[in-house]
PDB file with one MODEL, atoms N, CA, C and O in Angstrom:
MODEL        1
ATOM      1  N   MET A   1     164.697  70.366  42.802  1.00  0.00           N
ATOM      2  CA  MET A   1     164.960  70.720  44.173  1.00  0.00           C
ATOM      3  C   MET A   1     166.394  70.304  44.532  1.00  0.00           C
ATOM      4  O   MET A   1     166.853  69.233  44.135  1.00  0.00           O
ATOM      5  N   ILE A   2     167.083  71.148  45.274  1.00  0.00           N
ATOM      6  CA  ILE A   2     168.465  70.877  45.670  1.00  0.00           C
ATOM      7  C   ILE A   2     168.482  69.876  46.824  1.00  0.00           C
ATOM      8  O   ILE A   2     167.784  70.052  47.822  1.00  0.00           O
ATOM      9  N   ASN A   3     169.281  68.833  46.677  1.00  0.00           N
ATOM     10  CA  ASN A   3     169.461  67.869  47.753  1.00  0.00           C
ATOM     11  C   ASN A   3     170.574  68.359  48.664  1.00  0.00           C
ATOM     12  O   ASN A   3     171.575  68.902  48.197  1.00  0.00           O
ATOM     13  N   GLU A   4     170.400  68.168  49.947  1.00  0.00           N
ATOM     14  CA  GLU A   4     171.374  68.633  50.929  1.00  0.00           C
ATOM     15  C   GLU A   4     171.482  67.594  52.034  1.00  0.00           C
ATOM     16  O   GLU A   4     170.501  66.935  52.377  1.00  0.00           O
ATOM     17  N   SER A   5     172.676  67.454  52.585  1.00  0.00           N
ATOM     18  CA  SER A   5     172.885  66.538  53.695  1.00  0.00           C
ATOM     19  C   SER A   5     173.914  67.151  54.632  1.00  0.00           C
ATOM     20  O   SER A   5     174.946  67.658  54.192  1.00  0.00           O
ATOM     21  N   TYR A   6     173.623  67.101  55.928  1.00  0.00           N
ATOM     22  CA  TYR A   6     174.551  67.619  56.925  1.00  0.00           C
ATOM     23  C   TYR A   6     174.249  66.947  58.263  1.00  0.00           C
ATOM     24  O   TYR A   6     173.276  66.204  58.390  1.00  0.00           O
ATOM     25  N   TYR A   7     175.087  67.215  59.248  1.00  0.00           N
ATOM     26  CA  TYR A   7     174.921  66.648  60.579  1.00  0.00           C
ATOM     27  C   TYR A   7     174.557  67.729  61.576  1.00  0.00           C
ATOM     28  O   TYR A   7     174.980  68.878  61.453  1.00  0.00           O
ATOM     29  N   LEU A   8     173.763  67.343  62.572  1.00  0.00           N
ATOM     30  CA  LEU A   8     173.377  68.246  63.653  1.00  0.00           C
ATOM     31  C   LEU A   8     173.709  67.606  64.991  1.00  0.00           C
ATOM     32  O   LEU A   8     173.606  66.393  65.171  1.00  0.00           O
ATOM     33  N   ILE A   9     174.105  68.453  65.911  1.00  0.00           N
ATOM     34  CA  ILE A   9     174.245  68.043  67.299  1.00  0.00           C
ATOM     35  C   ILE A   9     173.229  68.874  68.073  1.00  0.00           C
ATOM     36  O   ILE A   9     173.307  70.103  68.086  1.00  0.00           O
ATOM     37  N   ALA A  10     172.284  68.210  68.713  1.00  0.00           N
ATOM     38  CA  ALA A  10     171.261  68.882  69.516  1.00  0.00           C
ATOM     39  C   ALA A  10     171.679  68.863  70.983  1.00  0.00           C
ATOM     40  O   ALA A  10     172.471  68.020  71.404  1.00  0.00           O
ATOM     41  N   PHE A  11     171.140  69.794  71.746  1.00  0.00           N
ATOM     42  CA  PHE A  11     171.549  69.958  73.143  1.00  0.00           C
ATOM     43  C   PHE A  11     170.346  70.062  74.064  1.00  0.00           C
ATOM     44  O   PHE A  11     169.273  70.509  73.658  1.00  0.00           O
ATOM     45  N   ALA A  12     170.534  69.648  75.299  1.00  0.00           N
ATOM     46  CA  ALA A  12     169.466  69.717  76.295  1.00  0.00           C
ATOM     47  C   ALA A  12     169.287  71.133  76.830  1.00  0.00           C
ATOM     48  O   ALA A  12     168.207  71.490  77.301  1.00  0.00           O
ATOM     49  N   SER A  13     170.351  71.942  76.755  1.00  0.00           N
ATOM     50  CA  SER A  13     170.260  73.310  77.282  1.00  0.00           C
ATOM     51  C   SER A  13     170.947  74.294  76.343  1.00  0.00           C
ATOM     52  O   SER A  13     171.852  73.934  75.590  1.00  0.00           O
ATOM     53  N   THR A  14     170.498  75.532  76.405  1.00  0.00           N
ATOM     54  CA  THR A  14     171.124  76.602  75.619  1.00  0.00           C
ATOM     55  C   THR A  14     172.571  76.784  76.048  1.00  0.00           C
ATOM     56  O   THR A  14     173.440  77.036  75.214  1.00  0.00           O
ATOM     57  N   HIS A  15     172.832  76.658  77.332  1.00  0.00           N
ATOM     58  CA  HIS A  15     174.197  76.784  77.848  1.00  0.00           C
ATOM     59  C   HIS A  15     175.130  75.767  77.178  1.00  0.00           C
ATOM     60  O   HIS A  15     176.240  76.117  76.778  1.00  0.00           O
ATOM     61  N   ALA A  16     174.687  74.524  77.055  1.00  0.00           N
ATOM     62  CA  ALA A  16     175.496  73.489  76.404  1.00  0.00           C
ATOM     63  C   ALA A  16     175.725  73.822  74.936  1.00  0.00           C
ATOM     64  O   ALA A  16     176.821  73.607  74.418  1.00  0.00           O
ATOM     65  N   ALA A  17     174.719  74.337  74.267  1.00  0.00           N
ATOM     66  CA  ALA A  17     174.859  74.708  72.852  1.00  0.00           C
ATOM     67  C   ALA A  17     175.894  75.820  72.679  1.00  0.00           C
ATOM     68  O   ALA A  17     176.708  75.774  71.756  1.00  0.00           O
ATOM     69  N   LEU A  18     175.863  76.811  73.557  1.00  0.00           N
ATOM     70  CA  LEU A  18     176.828  77.913  73.471  1.00  0.00           C
ATOM     71  C   LEU A  18     178.241  77.442  73.813  1.00  0.00           C
ATOM     72  O   LEU A  18     179.210  77.910  73.216  1.00  0.00           O
ATOM     73  N   ARG A  19     178.362  76.536  74.753  1.00  0.00           N
ATOM     74  CA  ARG A  19     179.688  75.963  75.071  1.00  0.00           C
ATOM     75  C   ARG A  19     180.230  75.171  73.891  1.00  0.00           C
ATOM     76  O   ARG A  19     181.422  75.230  73.591  1.00  0.00           O
ATOM     77  N   ALA A  20     179.352  74.430  73.223  1.00  0.00           N
ATOM     78  CA  ALA A  20     179.764  73.655  72.056  1.00  0.00           C
ATOM     79  C   ALA A  20     180.221  74.580  70.934  1.00  0.00           C
ATOM     80  O   ALA A  20     181.218  74.307  70.267  1.00  0.00           O
ATOM     81  N   GLU A  21     179.501  75.658  70.730  1.00  0.00           N
ATOM     82  CA  GLU A  21     179.891  76.618  69.692  1.00  0.00           C
ATOM     83  C   GLU A  21     181.297  77.161  69.974  1.00  0.00           C
ATOM     84  O   GLU A  21     182.135  77.206  69.074  1.00  0.00           O
ATOM     85  N   ALA A  22     181.552  77.570  71.207  1.00  0.00           N
ATOM     86  CA  ALA A  22     182.879  78.085  71.573  1.00  0.00           C
ATOM     87  C   ALA A  22     183.949  77.004  71.432  1.00  0.00           C
ATOM     88  O   ALA A  22     185.053  77.282  70.963  1.00  0.00           O
ATOM     89  N   PHE A  23     183.630  75.782  71.831  1.00  0.00           N
ATOM     90  CA  PHE A  23     184.561  74.656  71.742  1.00  0.00           C
ATOM     91  C   PHE A  23     184.969  74.405  70.287  1.00  0.00           C
ATOM     92  O   PHE A  23     186.157  74.302  69.983  1.00  0.00           O
ATOM     93  N   PHE A  24     183.992  74.306  69.399  1.00  0.00           N
ATOM     94  CA  PHE A  24     184.309  74.036  67.997  1.00  0.00           C
ATOM     95  C   PHE A  24     185.053  75.198  67.346  1.00  0.00           C
ATOM     96  O   PHE A  24     185.948  74.978  66.529  1.00  0.00           O
ATOM     97  N   LYS A  25     184.694  76.426  67.697  1.00  0.00           N
ATOM     98  CA  LYS A  25     185.427  77.582  67.163  1.00  0.00           C
ATOM     99  C   LYS A  25     186.887  77.545  67.611  1.00  0.00           C
ATOM    100  O   LYS A  25     187.788  77.814  66.815  1.00  0.00           O
ATOM    101  N   ALA A  26     187.123  77.214  68.874  1.00  0.00           N
ATOM    102  CA  ALA A  26     188.488  77.144  69.405  1.00  0.00           C
ATOM    103  C   ALA A  26     189.310  76.071  68.688  1.00  0.00           C
ATOM    104  O   ALA A  26     190.530  76.188  68.576  1.00  0.00           O
ATOM    105  N   HIS A  27     188.631  75.026  68.204  1.00  0.00           N
ATOM    106  CA  HIS A  27     189.312  73.946  67.489  1.00  0.00           C
ATOM    107  C   HIS A  27     189.226  74.116  65.964  1.00  0.00           C
ATOM    108  O   HIS A  27     189.554  73.201  65.208  1.00  0.00           O
ATOM    109  N   ARG A  28     188.793  75.267  65.539  1.00  0.00           N
ATOM    110  CA  ARG A  28     188.727  75.630  64.108  1.00  0.00           C
ATOM    111  C   ARG A  28     187.880  74.658  63.281  1.00  0.00           C
ATOM    112  O   ARG A  28     188.217  74.333  62.143  1.00  0.00           O
ATOM    113  N   ILE A  29     186.796  74.210  63.866  1.00  0.00           N
ATOM    114  CA  ILE A  29     185.839  73.372  63.151  1.00  0.00           C
ATOM    115  C   ILE A  29     184.776  74.295  62.557  1.00  0.00           C
ATOM    116  O   ILE A  29     184.150  75.077  63.272  1.00  0.00           O
ATOM    117  N   THR A  30     184.583  74.196  61.265  1.00  0.00           N
ATOM    118  CA  THR A  30     183.572  75.011  60.613  1.00  0.00           C
ATOM    119  C   THR A  30     182.193  74.466  60.971  1.00  0.00           C
ATOM    120  O   THR A  30     181.865  73.319  60.670  1.00  0.00           O
ATOM    121  N   MET A  31     181.401  75.301  61.613  1.00  0.00           N
ATOM    122  CA  MET A  31     180.070  74.902  62.052  1.00  0.00           C
ATOM    123  C   MET A  31     179.223  76.151  62.169  1.00  0.00           C
ATOM    124  O   MET A  31     179.694  77.274  61.987  1.00  0.00           O
ATOM    125  N   LYS A  32     177.946  75.920  62.481  1.00  0.00           N
ATOM    126  CA  LYS A  32     177.027  77.042  62.630  1.00  0.00           C
ATOM    127  C   LYS A  32     176.020  76.693  63.713  1.00  0.00           C
ATOM    128  O   LYS A  32     175.475  75.589  63.722  1.00  0.00           O
ATOM    129  N   LEU A  33     175.767  77.627  64.628  1.00  0.00           N
ATOM    130  CA  LEU A  33     174.722  77.461  65.631  1.00  0.00           C
ATOM    131  C   LEU A  33     173.410  77.882  64.970  1.00  0.00           C
ATOM    132  O   LEU A  33     173.270  79.014  64.506  1.00  0.00           O
ATOM    133  N   ILE A  34     172.450  76.954  64.936  1.00  0.00           N
ATOM    134  CA  ILE A  34     171.190  77.220  64.228  1.00  0.00           C
ATOM    135  C   ILE A  34     169.999  76.823  65.107  1.00  0.00           C
ATOM    136  O   ILE A  34     170.148  76.066  66.066  1.00  0.00           O
ATOM    137  N   PRO A  35     168.821  77.343  64.767  1.00  0.00           N
ATOM    138  CA  PRO A  35     167.616  76.843  65.446  1.00  0.00           C
ATOM    139  C   PRO A  35     167.395  75.385  65.065  1.00  0.00           C
ATOM    140  O   PRO A  35     167.671  74.990  63.932  1.00  0.00           O
ATOM    141  N   LEU A  36     166.910  74.603  65.981  1.00  0.00           N
ATOM    142  CA  LEU A  36     166.635  73.194  65.724  1.00  0.00           C
ATOM    143  C   LEU A  36     165.527  73.078  64.671  1.00  0.00           C
ATOM    144  O   LEU A  36     164.477  73.704  64.817  1.00  0.00           O
ATOM    145  N   PRO A  37     165.741  72.300  63.630  1.00  0.00           N
ATOM    146  CA  PRO A  37     164.702  72.151  62.606  1.00  0.00           C
ATOM    147  C   PRO A  37     163.418  71.557  63.204  1.00  0.00           C
ATOM    148  O   PRO A  37     163.456  70.825  64.193  1.00  0.00           O
ATOM    149  N   ALA A  38     162.311  71.882  62.593  1.00  0.00           N
ATOM    150  CA  ALA A  38     161.005  71.442  63.096  1.00  0.00           C
ATOM    151  C   ALA A  38     160.840  69.927  63.109  1.00  0.00           C
ATOM    152  O   ALA A  38     160.030  69.407  63.876  1.00  0.00           O
ATOM    153  N   VAL A  39     161.589  69.213  62.281  1.00  0.00           N
ATOM    154  CA  VAL A  39     161.466  67.744  62.248  1.00  0.00           C
ATOM    155  C   VAL A  39     162.052  67.086  63.497  1.00  0.00           C
ATOM    156  O   VAL A  39     161.855  65.891  63.718  1.00  0.00           O
ATOM    157  N   ILE A  40     162.768  67.856  64.309  1.00  0.00           N
ATOM    158  CA  ILE A  40     163.341  67.344  65.556  1.00  0.00           C
ATOM    159  C   ILE A  40     162.658  68.067  66.710  1.00  0.00           C
ATOM    160  O   ILE A  40     162.703  69.294  66.796  1.00  0.00           O
ATOM    161  N   SER A  41     162.034  67.312  67.586  1.00  0.00           N
ATOM    162  CA  SER A  41     161.300  67.931  68.698  1.00  0.00           C
ATOM    163  C   SER A  41     161.931  67.554  70.035  1.00  0.00           C
ATOM    164  O   SER A  41     161.263  67.025  70.924  1.00  0.00           O
ATOM    165  N   ALA A  42     163.210  67.829  70.160  1.00  0.00           N
ATOM    166  CA  ALA A  42     163.914  67.523  71.404  1.00  0.00           C
ATOM    167  C   ALA A  42     164.932  68.617  71.672  1.00  0.00           C
ATOM    168  O   ALA A  42     165.295  69.370  70.768  1.00  0.00           O
ATOM    169  N   GLY A  43     165.380  68.703  72.881  1.00  0.00           N
ATOM    170  CA  GLY A  43     166.447  69.626  73.212  1.00  0.00           C
ATOM    171  C   GLY A  43     165.972  71.029  73.497  1.00  0.00           C
ATOM    172  O   GLY A  43     164.788  71.271  73.730  1.00  0.00           O
ATOM    173  N   CYS A  44     166.914  71.947  73.474  1.00  0.00           N
ATOM    174  CA  CYS A  44     166.664  73.329  73.882  1.00  0.00           C
ATOM    175  C   CYS A  44     166.204  74.231  72.739  1.00  0.00           C
ATOM    176  O   CYS A  44     165.810  75.373  72.976  1.00  0.00           O
ATOM    177  N   GLY A  45     166.249  73.743  71.531  1.00  0.00           N
ATOM    178  CA  GLY A  45     165.858  74.581  70.402  1.00  0.00           C
ATOM    179  C   GLY A  45     167.032  75.065  69.571  1.00  0.00           C
ATOM    180  O   GLY A  45     166.837  75.728  68.553  1.00  0.00           O
ATOM    181  N   PHE A  46     168.253  74.742  69.993  1.00  0.00           N
ATOM    182  CA  PHE A  46     169.442  75.097  69.227  1.00  0.00           C
ATOM    183  C   PHE A  46     170.226  73.842  68.868  1.00  0.00           C
ATOM    184  O   PHE A  46     170.157  72.826  69.559  1.00  0.00           O
ATOM    185  N   ALA A  47     170.967  73.936  67.778  1.00  0.00           N
ATOM    186  CA  ALA A  47     171.803  72.820  67.338  1.00  0.00           C
ATOM    187  C   ALA A  47     173.050  73.362  66.667  1.00  0.00           C
ATOM    188  O   ALA A  47     173.077  74.499  66.197  1.00  0.00           O
ATOM    189  N   ILE A  48     174.070  72.543  66.630  1.00  0.00           N
ATOM    190  CA  ILE A  48     175.279  72.841  65.859  1.00  0.00           C
ATOM    191  C   ILE A  48     175.149  72.096  64.536  1.00  0.00           C
ATOM    192  O   ILE A  48     174.923  70.887  64.508  1.00  0.00           O
ATOM    193  N   LYS A  49     175.293  72.825  63.458  1.00  0.00           N
ATOM    194  CA  LYS A  49     175.245  72.246  62.113  1.00  0.00           C
ATOM    195  C   LYS A  49     176.670  72.032  61.632  1.00  0.00           C
ATOM    196  O   LYS A  49     177.471  72.966  61.595  1.00  0.00           O
ATOM    197  N   LEU A  50     176.979  70.797  61.265  1.00  0.00           N
ATOM    198  CA  LEU A  50     178.296  70.437  60.750  1.00  0.00           C
ATOM    199  C   LEU A  50     178.158  69.932  59.321  1.00  0.00           C
ATOM    200  O   LEU A  50     177.299  69.102  59.024  1.00  0.00           O
ATOM    201  N   ALA A  51     179.006  70.437  58.449  1.00  0.00           N
ATOM    202  CA  ALA A  51     179.038  69.916  57.083  1.00  0.00           C
ATOM    203  C   ALA A  51     179.565  68.482  57.132  1.00  0.00           C
ATOM    204  O   ALA A  51     180.287  68.105  58.055  1.00  0.00           O
ATOM    205  N   ILE A  52     179.198  67.701  56.135  1.00  0.00           N
ATOM    206  CA  ILE A  52     179.647  66.302  56.062  1.00  0.00           C
ATOM    207  C   ILE A  52     181.170  66.223  56.204  1.00  0.00           C
ATOM    208  O   ILE A  52     181.682  65.350  56.904  1.00  0.00           O
ATOM    209  N   GLY A  53     181.887  67.122  55.548  1.00  0.00           N
ATOM    210  CA  GLY A  53     183.345  67.110  55.572  1.00  0.00           C
ATOM    211  C   GLY A  53     183.961  67.454  56.919  1.00  0.00           C
ATOM    212  O   GLY A  53     185.133  67.152  57.146  1.00  0.00           O
ATOM    213  N   GLU A  54     183.213  68.071  57.812  1.00  0.00           N
ATOM    214  CA  GLU A  54     183.736  68.466  59.122  1.00  0.00           C
ATOM    215  C   GLU A  54     183.542  67.391  60.186  1.00  0.00           C
ATOM    216  O   GLU A  54     184.170  67.449  61.243  1.00  0.00           O
ATOM    217  N   VAL A  55     182.696  66.429  59.926  1.00  0.00           N
ATOM    218  CA  VAL A  55     182.356  65.431  60.943  1.00  0.00           C
ATOM    219  C   VAL A  55     183.585  64.623  61.361  1.00  0.00           C
ATOM    220  O   VAL A  55     183.787  64.392  62.553  1.00  0.00           O
ATOM    221  N   GLN A  56     184.396  64.197  60.419  1.00  0.00           N
ATOM    222  CA  GLN A  56     185.575  63.395  60.777  1.00  0.00           C
ATOM    223  C   GLN A  56     186.557  64.177  61.633  1.00  0.00           C
ATOM    224  O   GLN A  56     187.241  63.589  62.471  1.00  0.00           O
ATOM    225  N   ALA A  57     186.643  65.479  61.445  1.00  0.00           N
ATOM    226  CA  ALA A  57     187.522  66.291  62.283  1.00  0.00           C
ATOM    227  C   ALA A  57     186.890  66.546  63.648  1.00  0.00           C
ATOM    228  O   ALA A  57     187.598  66.632  64.651  1.00  0.00           O
ATOM    229  N   ALA A  58     185.574  66.666  63.694  1.00  0.00           N
ATOM    230  CA  ALA A  58     184.884  67.009  64.937  1.00  0.00           C
ATOM    231  C   ALA A  58     184.731  65.831  65.896  1.00  0.00           C
ATOM    232  O   ALA A  58     184.852  66.007  67.109  1.00  0.00           O
ATOM    233  N   LEU A  59     184.468  64.639  65.375  1.00  0.00           N
ATOM    234  CA  LEU A  59     184.180  63.492  66.242  1.00  0.00           C
ATOM    235  C   LEU A  59     185.285  63.165  67.240  1.00  0.00           C
ATOM    236  O   LEU A  59     184.978  62.953  68.413  1.00  0.00           O
ATOM    237  N   PRO A  60     186.551  63.113  66.841  1.00  0.00           N
ATOM    238  CA  PRO A  60     187.593  62.803  67.839  1.00  0.00           C
ATOM    239  C   PRO A  60     187.689  63.854  68.946  1.00  0.00           C
ATOM    240  O   PRO A  60     188.092  63.540  70.066  1.00  0.00           O
ATOM    241  N   LEU A  61     187.324  65.089  68.637  1.00  0.00           N
ATOM    242  CA  LEU A  61     187.381  66.159  69.635  1.00  0.00           C
ATOM    243  C   LEU A  61     186.319  66.005  70.715  1.00  0.00           C
ATOM    244  O   LEU A  61     186.483  66.517  71.822  1.00  0.00           O
ATOM    245  N   LEU A  62     185.237  65.309  70.406  1.00  0.00           N
ATOM    246  CA  LEU A  62     184.145  65.184  71.362  1.00  0.00           C
ATOM    247  C   LEU A  62     184.559  64.449  72.642  1.00  0.00           C
ATOM    248  O   LEU A  62     183.920  64.603  73.683  1.00  0.00           O
ATOM    249  N   LYS A  63     185.624  63.653  72.562  1.00  0.00           N
ATOM    250  CA  LYS A  63     186.129  62.974  73.763  1.00  0.00           C
ATOM    251  C   LYS A  63     186.622  63.978  74.802  1.00  0.00           C
ATOM    252  O   LYS A  63     186.649  63.683  75.996  1.00  0.00           O
ATOM    253  N   HIS A  64     187.012  65.167  74.339  1.00  0.00           N
ATOM    254  CA  HIS A  64     187.575  66.192  75.218  1.00  0.00           C
ATOM    255  C   HIS A  64     186.610  67.359  75.422  1.00  0.00           C
ATOM    256  O   HIS A  64     186.992  68.402  75.952  1.00  0.00           O
ATOM    257  N   ALA A  65     185.384  67.182  75.009  1.00  0.00           N
ATOM    258  CA  ALA A  65     184.414  68.272  75.057  1.00  0.00           C
ATOM    259  C   ALA A  65     184.020  68.616  76.487  1.00  0.00           C
ATOM    260  O   ALA A  65     183.981  67.757  77.367  1.00  0.00           O
ATOM    261  N   THR A  66     183.732  69.892  76.691  1.00  0.00           N
ATOM    262  CA  THR A  66     183.299  70.381  78.001  1.00  0.00           C
ATOM    263  C   THR A  66     181.796  70.664  77.995  1.00  0.00           C
ATOM    264  O   THR A  66     181.305  71.442  78.813  1.00  0.00           O
ATOM    265  N   PHE A  67     181.079  70.043  77.089  1.00  0.00           N
ATOM    266  CA  PHE A  67     179.632  70.207  76.993  1.00  0.00           C
ATOM    267  C   PHE A  67     179.012  68.828  76.806  1.00  0.00           C
ATOM    268  O   PHE A  67     179.694  67.876  76.427  1.00  0.00           O
ATOM    269  N   GLU A  68     177.733  68.734  77.071  1.00  0.00           N
ATOM    270  CA  GLU A  68     177.039  67.466  76.893  1.00  0.00           C
ATOM    271  C   GLU A  68     176.044  67.593  75.746  1.00  0.00           C
ATOM    272  O   GLU A  68     175.130  68.416  75.781  1.00  0.00           O
ATOM    273  N   ALA A  69     176.242  66.768  74.743  1.00  0.00           N
ATOM    274  CA  ALA A  69     175.324  66.758  73.609  1.00  0.00           C
ATOM    275  C   ALA A  69     174.152  65.850  73.941  1.00  0.00           C
ATOM    276  O   ALA A  69     174.323  64.803  74.567  1.00  0.00           O
ATOM    277  N   ALA A  70     172.964  66.256  73.518  1.00  0.00           N
ATOM    278  CA  ALA A  70     171.771  65.457  73.789  1.00  0.00           C
ATOM    279  C   ALA A  70     171.577  64.380  72.733  1.00  0.00           C
ATOM    280  O   ALA A  70     171.254  63.238  73.063  1.00  0.00           O
ATOM    281  N   GLN A  71     171.770  64.730  71.475  1.00  0.00           N
ATOM    282  CA  GLN A  71     171.504  63.786  70.388  1.00  0.00           C
ATOM    283  C   GLN A  71     172.229  64.241  69.119  1.00  0.00           C
ATOM    284  O   GLN A  71     172.489  65.429  68.925  1.00  0.00           O
ATOM    285  N   PHE A  72     172.544  63.281  68.275  1.00  0.00           N
ATOM    286  CA  PHE A  72     173.194  63.539  67.004  1.00  0.00           C
ATOM    287  C   PHE A  72     172.255  63.112  65.882  1.00  0.00           C
ATOM    288  O   PHE A  72     171.567  62.097  65.991  1.00  0.00           O
ATOM    289  N   TYR A  73     172.231  63.891  64.804  1.00  0.00           N
ATOM    290  CA  TYR A  73     171.341  63.604  63.682  1.00  0.00           C
ATOM    291  C   TYR A  73     172.060  63.819  62.356  1.00  0.00           C
ATOM    292  O   TYR A  73     172.943  64.668  62.240  1.00  0.00           O
ATOM    293  N   GLN A  74     171.667  63.038  61.367  1.00  0.00           N
ATOM    294  CA  GLN A  74     172.017  63.344  59.988  1.00  0.00           C
ATOM    295  C   GLN A  74     170.736  63.862  59.356  1.00  0.00           C
ATOM    296  O   GLN A  74     169.691  63.212  59.405  1.00  0.00           O
ATOM    297  N   ILE A  75     170.835  65.037  58.764  1.00  0.00           N
ATOM    298  CA  ILE A  75     169.689  65.666  58.126  1.00  0.00           C
ATOM    299  C   ILE A  75     169.848  65.521  56.620  1.00  0.00           C
ATOM    300  O   ILE A  75     170.903  65.813  56.056  1.00  0.00           O
ATOM    301  N   LYS A  76     168.781  65.063  55.988  1.00  0.00           N
ATOM    302  CA  LYS A  76     168.776  64.930  54.532  1.00  0.00           C
ATOM    303  C   LYS A  76     167.576  65.694  53.995  1.00  0.00           C
ATOM    304  O   LYS A  76     166.446  65.510  54.448  1.00  0.00           O
ATOM    305  N   LYS A  77     167.844  66.546  53.028  1.00  0.00           N
ATOM    306  CA  LYS A  77     166.765  67.273  52.363  1.00  0.00           C
ATOM    307  C   LYS A  77     166.699  66.782  50.933  1.00  0.00           C
ATOM    308  O   LYS A  77     167.613  67.001  50.138  1.00  0.00           O
ATOM    309  N   GLU A  78     165.601  66.115  50.621  1.00  0.00           N
ATOM    310  CA  GLU A  78     165.417  65.535  49.297  1.00  0.00           C
ATOM    311  C   GLU A  78     164.007  65.824  48.797  1.00  0.00           C
ATOM    312  O   GLU A  78     163.023  65.557  49.487  1.00  0.00           O
ATOM    313  N   LYS A  79     163.925  66.361  47.618  1.00  0.00           N
ATOM    314  CA  LYS A  79     162.628  66.616  46.978  1.00  0.00           C
ATOM    315  C   LYS A  79     161.692  67.413  47.879  1.00  0.00           C
ATOM    316  O   LYS A  79     160.493  67.140  47.938  1.00  0.00           O
ATOM    317  N   GLY A  80     162.242  68.395  48.576  1.00  0.00           N
ATOM    318  CA  GLY A  80     161.440  69.249  49.431  1.00  0.00           C
ATOM    319  C   GLY A  80     161.100  68.679  50.794  1.00  0.00           C
ATOM    320  O   GLY A  80     160.426  69.339  51.584  1.00  0.00           O
ATOM    321  N   GLU A  81     161.548  67.470  51.087  1.00  0.00           N
ATOM    322  CA  GLU A  81     161.268  66.829  52.365  1.00  0.00           C
ATOM    323  C   GLU A  81     162.531  66.795  53.211  1.00  0.00           C
ATOM    324  O   GLU A  81     163.616  66.503  52.709  1.00  0.00           O
ATOM    325  N   THR A  82     162.385  67.095  54.498  1.00  0.00           N
ATOM    326  CA  THR A  82     163.510  67.030  55.428  1.00  0.00           C
ATOM    327  C   THR A  82     163.372  65.781  56.283  1.00  0.00           C
ATOM    328  O   THR A  82     162.335  65.552  56.904  1.00  0.00           O
ATOM    329  N   ILE A  83     164.435  64.971  56.309  1.00  0.00           N
ATOM    330  CA  ILE A  83     164.453  63.717  57.055  1.00  0.00           C
ATOM    331  C   ILE A  83     165.573  63.797  58.082  1.00  0.00           C
ATOM    332  O   ILE A  83     166.702  64.156  57.745  1.00  0.00           O
ATOM    333  N   ALA A  84     165.268  63.464  59.335  1.00  0.00           N
ATOM    334  CA  ALA A  84     166.267  63.462  60.405  1.00  0.00           C
ATOM    335  C   ALA A  84     166.471  62.043  60.903  1.00  0.00           C
ATOM    336  O   ALA A  84     165.555  61.418  61.438  1.00  0.00           O
ATOM    337  N   ASP A  85     167.682  61.544  60.719  1.00  0.00           N
ATOM    338  CA  ASP A  85     168.045  60.216  61.205  1.00  0.00           C
ATOM    339  C   ASP A  85     168.997  60.385  62.382  1.00  0.00           C
ATOM    340  O   ASP A  85     170.035  61.034  62.255  1.00  0.00           O
ATOM    341  N   SER A  86     168.645  59.798  63.537  1.00  0.00           N
ATOM    342  CA  SER A  86     169.551  59.896  64.674  1.00  0.00           C
ATOM    343  C   SER A  86     170.719  58.944  64.451  1.00  0.00           C
ATOM    344  O   SER A  86     170.586  57.932  63.764  1.00  0.00           O
ATOM    345  N   TRP A  87     171.867  59.281  65.042  1.00  0.00           N
ATOM    346  CA  TRP A  87     173.047  58.436  64.895  1.00  0.00           C
ATOM    347  C   TRP A  87     173.826  58.469  66.192  1.00  0.00           C
ATOM    348  O   TRP A  87     173.690  59.391  66.996  1.00  0.00           O
ATOM    349  N   VAL A  88     174.640  57.451  66.382  1.00  0.00           N
ATOM    350  CA  VAL A  88     175.403  57.286  67.603  1.00  0.00           C
ATOM    351  C   VAL A  88     176.884  57.365  67.255  1.00  0.00           C
ATOM    352  O   VAL A  88     177.337  56.802  66.258  1.00  0.00           O
ATOM    353  N   ILE A  89     177.626  58.074  68.095  1.00  0.00           N
ATOM    354  CA  ILE A  89     179.072  58.142  67.846  1.00  0.00           C
ATOM    355  C   ILE A  89     179.798  57.149  68.719  1.00  0.00           C
ATOM    356  O   ILE A  89     181.024  57.054  68.657  1.00  0.00           O
TER     357      ILE A  89
ENDMDL
END
């Protein structure tokens, strides 16, 4: 089984998720707006997926963000199991 690790930013509203998508695109951060994985039962149902390599570029920008993120997670997929660890910036 392929192991995978990435970061998610979850949002309280769809509006915030769409604002975040536009914000990161404007700052040329590679990301993807995705449905919230089933292991996370919070927020509006959408999340921004950031590759591990994009997190260091994205975090300093959050100080200037025009959206409110609900929660941050590191997602790990190992041996067919998905694990979501919340994290604080």
